[in-house]
N, C-alpha and C positions, 0 to 999 in steps of 0.2 A: 154581231159587229157590223157597223155600216160605215162605208167610206165613200166620200164624194170626190176625193182626189188622192193621188198617190205620188210619191216623189219619182223623178226620172230614174230608170233602172241603172244600177251600179254594175256595169259590164266590165269584166276583166279577163285577161288571158293569164292562166296559171299553169304550172307544171301538173301533168296528169297525176303523178305520184304524190302530189300534195293534197289530193282530193279523196276523201275517204267515204265510201258508201256505208249506209247504216242498215242496208237490206241486201239479201242475196239477189243475184240476177234472176230474171224470169227466163227460163230456158226456152219457153214458147215464143218469146219476143226477141231474145238476144241474137240467136243465129241469123235470122233475116236482117236484123239491124246491122250486124257486122258486115254482111254482104252489101247492104245498101250504102253504108258509109265508105266501104272500099271503092265504090264506083261514083259516089256523089261528088258534086262540086261545092256544095254549100251545106253547112249545118243550120237547120231550120230553127229549132228551139234550144237555147242554151240550158244546160242543167242549172238548177238553183242550189246554192250552197250557203252555209252559215260559217262565219269565221270562228275558229277555236283558239288560234294563236295568230301572230302577225302574218304567217304565210301557210297555215294549215287550215283545211276546210272540211266540213261534214256535208255530204250531199243530202239535201232535203227532198229533191225531186230530180229524176234523171239518172238514176243509178245504172240503168241499162246502157245509156250513152257513155257513161264513164267506163263501164266494163268493156264496151265495144272499142272505145278509143285505146284502152290498155291492150286489148287483144291485137289491135292494129299498130301498136308501138308508136302512137302519136306522142310527141314530146310535150305538147301543150293542148289545152282545151279552153274554149271561151265559156265563162260562167256568169250567172247573175248572182251577186252577193247580197244577201238579206240578213236581217237579225230578228231572232225571236222577240227581242225586247222592243222592236220598232213599233209594234201595234198593227203592222200590215201583214202579219203571218199568222194563219190559223192552222192548228194541228187537229186532225180528226182521223178516222179510220175508214177504209173501204170495206165493203162486204164482198164476199166471193160467191159468184154464181157458178155452180158446177153443172156442166152439161155433157151430153154424149157418153153417158155411163149409167148403169142401172143402180137404183138405190141399194139393192141387195149386195152387189159387188162392192159398192162404196163402203157400206157399213162393215162388211166382212173384212175389207182391207184395213179399216180403222181399228177394228177389234184385234187385229194381229199386232198392233203396236204395243210393245210391252209396258211402256211408261204411262199409258192412259187407261181409264175405264169410263164407261158411258152410262148415263142415267136418262131414263125416258121422261124428262121434265126440265123445267128451267132450274138453274142453280147459280146462285150469286158467286160461288167459288169456282165456277167453271172457267177453263182457259179458252173455251169457244162454245158456241151453240150451233146446232145444225137443224135447220127448218126444211121441211119437205112439202111439196105440193099437196100431199094427202093430209096435211095438218099435223103431222108428227113433229115433235120437238125433242132433240137429244142434246143433253149437256155433256161436254167432254171434260172430264176431271183428270187432274194429275197432281202428284205430290210435289208441288213447287212452292218455294218461299220467296224467290227473287224474280225480278223481270228477266234477268239473264237465264234462269232456269226455265221460265215460261217461254222465252224465245226458242230454246232448244226443242221443247215439245212442239211448238207451233211450226217450226221448220219441218219436223218429221210429218206432222199432220198435213201441211200444205203440199209436201212432196208427194204424198199418196195420190192426190187427184191431179197434181201437175203432170205426173207421169202417165196417168191412165185416162184422163178426161180433158175437156176443154174448160179453161178458166176465163171468166169475165169478171171485171170489177164493176161495182155499182155503188152509188151513194143513196139509192132508194131505201127507205126505212120500212115501208109497208110490204109484206110478203106478196099480197095480191097484185101489187103493181109490178113486182119482179116477175111473177108467173105470167102476167100479161105481156111484158116486154120480152121475156125469154120463155116461150111456150115449151121448149124442149128441155128446160132446166130439170136437173135431178135434185138439187139441194141449194140452199142458201146458207153460207157459213158466216157467222157473226163473231167478231173479235172484241176483246176488251179494249179500253182506251189506253193511250200512251200520253206521257208528258214530254215536253221538250228535253228535259234532262235524260229521259230514257233513250231518246234518239241520239243525243250526243254520246252517251255512254256506250250504246250499241256499236257505234262507229269506232270510237277510240279504243274499246276493249275487244273489238271484233266479235261481239256477241250479237250477230246480225239477226234482224227480223226476217221472216219469210218475205218473198217478193209480193208487192202489191197490197200491203196492209196499211201502212201509214199513208195519210193523205194530207198534203200541205196545200193550203189555199193562200196564194201570194197576191195581194192587192198591188197592182202595178207590175204584173208579170210581163217580161219581155218575150213576145212570141213572133213568129215569122221573121226572125232576124236575118236569116239567109246570109250568114257570114262565110267568106271563102274558106273552104277547108284547106286549101293550099297554104294559107297562113299558119294553120295549126300543124300541118305535116312537116313544115320547114324546120329542119334541125340545125340550120346555120345561123339564122337571125336571132339576136339576143332577145330575151324576154322583155327587157325594157323597150327595145325598139318595136316589138310587136304591140305592146300596150300603147306606145305613142301613136302607132298607126291606127289602132282601134279607137283611140280617143278622137282622132281626126275624122275617122269614118262615122262615128256616132254624131259628132258635131255637124257634119255635112248632112246626115240624114235629117236631123231636126231643122237645120237651116233651110233645106229644100223640101220640107213637108213630107219627108219619106218615113216619118214615124208619127203615129197618132195614138192618143190616149182614149180608151173606151172605159167609161165608169161603170157601165151596166154589166151584169152577169149575162153570159151568152152561151148558146149552143153552136158548135162548129160542125159542119157536115162534110168537111173535106179532109178529115184525118186519114 
């Protein structure tokens, strides 16, 4: 999909409890994020959400920020509203790079999971594949018939290395590129694809994906927004008044060239 232009971002302030994650929080990221938001003056990148009713939303990207705001009892959160049907949203999957753990311990922990069995080859019916730098390939099989059942198994699988190893996400497709970029990697975990309906159902039915599997590419993503967190923490001002203030703030940003559209794909080195 190629886009040369995207519409201005639809930024809104909504109640935190009207925004529903489709994936579990990443414990390795959530704890420091809560502390950062507790002390921060601005929220940098708004979560991206898709509407499912007039006032309920599913989080496409930014679940950890939603969980952090919930933990901090924020009444409201700024979000960017997008639609799967717009043509400006692509859904893919991340791959997980597992580091700081031995292959033997990793495989041993996986074999202890009662609902899975492993085969030393590729398998089209697998719920995941594990590739290692030594060239080995392991298919993870489970007796699942629905996406809901698959999510349960994948949550247990990801929890194994989330608790014992370091997890990085990558969109690299060639294992050799992964080993070069992550020389201490133990394994690369590859997941099956999801459809937009799977993401919506996971959120609405609380059949959550593991953290960091779904990958949403939003053309026209609002980044470096730096909106004052005081506006979100405020429990006295009405939601309508907050959105009026946000609309004026956005208008002023565009009027004074404080917002700029970049059409090209980029790498950022200040994350």
